[in-house]
C-alpha positions in Angstrom: 10.4 71.9 -21.5 8.2 69.3 -19.6 6.1 69.0 -22.7 9.2 68.0 -24.8 10.2 65.3 -22.2 6.6 63.9 -22.5 6.9 63.7 -26.3 10.3 62.0 -26.1 8.9 59.4 -23.6 6.1 58.6 -26.0 8.2 58.5 -29.2 9.4 54.8 -28.8 6.0 53.4 -27.8 4.3 55.4 -30.6 6.9 54.3 -33.1 6.5 50.6 -32.1 2.7 51.0 -32.4 3.0 52.5 -35.9 5.4 49.7 -36.9 3.0 47.0 -35.5 0.1 48.6 -37.4 2.1 48.7 -40.6 3.2 45.0 -40.3 -0.4 44.0 -39.4 -1.7 45.7 -42.5 0.9 44.1 -44.7 0.1 40.7 -43.3 -3.7 41.2 -43.5 -3.7 41.8 -47.3 -0.9 39.2 -47.7 1.7 41.7 -49.1 4.1 39.8 -46.9 3.8 36.2 -45.5 5.8 34.4 -42.9 6.9 30.9 -44.0 7.8 28.3 -41.4 7.9 25.3 -43.7 11.4 24.0 -44.5 10.6 23.3 -48.2 11.6 26.9 -48.9 13.8 28.8 -46.5 11.9 29.8 -43.4 11.4 33.6 -43.3 9.5 36.6 -44.5 8.4 36.7 -48.2 7.2 39.6 -50.1 4.6 39.6 -52.9 6.1 40.8 -56.2 4.3 41.8 -59.4 5.8 39.1 -61.6 4.3 36.2 -63.5 4.9 32.6 -62.4 7.9 31.1 -64.1 10.5 28.4 -63.7 12.4 28.8 -60.5 10.1 31.4 -59.0 8.5 30.8 -55.6 4.7 30.8 -55.7 2.1 31.1 -52.9 -1.0 29.0 -53.6 -3.9 27.3 -51.8 -3.5 23.6 -51.0 -5.2 21.7 -53.8 -8.3 19.7 -53.0 -6.6 16.4 -54.0 -4.3 16.9 -50.9 -7.0 17.7 -48.4 -7.5 14.1 -47.2 -3.8 13.7 -46.4 -3.7 17.1 -44.8 -6.7 16.2 -42.6 -5.1 13.0 -41.5 -1.8 14.8 -40.7 -3.2 17.9 -39.0 -6.9 17.4 -38.3 -7.8 20.2 -40.7 -8.6 20.0 -44.4 -6.2 22.8 -45.2 -8.6 24.2 -47.9 -7.9 27.8 -46.8 -4.2 27.3 -46.2 -1.5 28.5 -48.5 1.9 27.0 -49.1 5.1 28.3 -50.8 7.0 26.2 -53.4 9.3 26.8 -56.2 8.1 26.1 -59.8 10.0 23.2 -61.3 8.1 22.9 -64.6 5.6 25.1 -66.5 3.5 25.2 -69.6 4.9 23.0 -72.4 7.1 20.9 -70.0 6.7 17.2 -69.9 6.2 15.8 -66.4 6.2 12.0 -65.6 5.3 10.6 -62.2 4.1 7.2 -63.4 6.8 5.2 -61.6 8.8 5.8 -58.5 10.6 8.8 -59.8 9.8 12.3 -60.9 11.0 13.1 -64.4 10.8 16.6 -65.9 11.5 16.8 -69.7 13.1 13.3 -69.5 15.5 14.3 -66.7 15.3 12.2 -63.5 14.7 14.6 -60.7 13.6 13.0 -57.4 12.1 9.9 -55.9 8.3 9.7 -55.2 7.7 8.3 -51.8 4.7 6.1 -50.9 4.7 7.0 -47.2 5.7 10.1 -45.1 8.1 10.1 -42.2 5.3 9.0 -39.8 4.3 6.0 -42.0 1.2 7.6 -43.4 0.3 6.8 -47.0 1.0 9.7 -49.3 -1.2 10.6 -52.3 0.5 10.1 -55.6 -0.4 12.1 -58.7 0.2 9.7 -61.6 0.6 11.1 -65.1 3.0 11.4 -68.0 1.9 14.5 -69.7 2.8 17.9 -71.1 1.7 20.7 -68.9 -1.1 22.9 -70.3 -0.9 26.7 -70.9 -1.9 27.5 -67.3 -0.3 24.7 -65.3 2.8 24.7 -63.1 4.5 21.8 -61.3 6.0 22.8 -58.0 8.8 20.8 -56.4 11.3 21.5 -53.7 14.7 19.9 -53.5 15.5 21.6 -50.3 14.2 18.8 -48.1 13.7 15.1 -49.0 10.1 15.0 -47.8 8.7 18.1 -49.5 4.9 17.8 -50.0 4.7 19.0 -53.6 3.2 18.4 -57.0 4.5 14.8 -57.0 1.7 14.1 -54.6 -1.2 16.4 -55.7 -0.4 17.3 -59.3 0.1 20.6 -61.1 -1.1 23.9 -59.8 -3.4 25.9 -62.1 -2.5 29.5 -62.6 -5.9 30.5 -61.1 -4.9 28.9 -57.7 -1.7 30.9 -57.4 -2.1 33.8 -55.1 1.3 35.5 -55.7 4.8 35.2 -56.8 7.1 35.7 -53.7 10.7 36.7 -53.1 12.5 36.3 -49.8 12.7 39.5 -47.8 14.4 37.9 -44.8 15.2 34.3 -44.2 16.7 32.4 -41.3 
């Protein structure tokens, strides 16, 4: 009987240790990611085996064009950082950022700001083009100051790490 009590006492700590190891492994190979940015709902996102498409949330490395702004804002280039954004336009869609507004397929979508909330100059990707076969334009309407393709241009398919779905958001 004393042996059974010892096993019961160890069950919770052992279970927690196993759960911690499982979550660590999932985080290490990026099966799940934790998003803290408000441009998509903060929470835990799961990698899914789907192709990037309109409306899907993708996880990608910050483009080089955005690095100077990221460095000014955070002190780091961000070249190894990932961000999550929903796809607003894909191959064959026309995107226009030449003026002060983002247009997708002729529809007025959102303003393009020149400065962020701290007064720092934002980059501005200027083009009026049809996206190529491996290009995606990411944009979030969830917050007014989303740092998205309006500022750094389309994301190439090769830069997308995964398509993500929310597992738990808060």
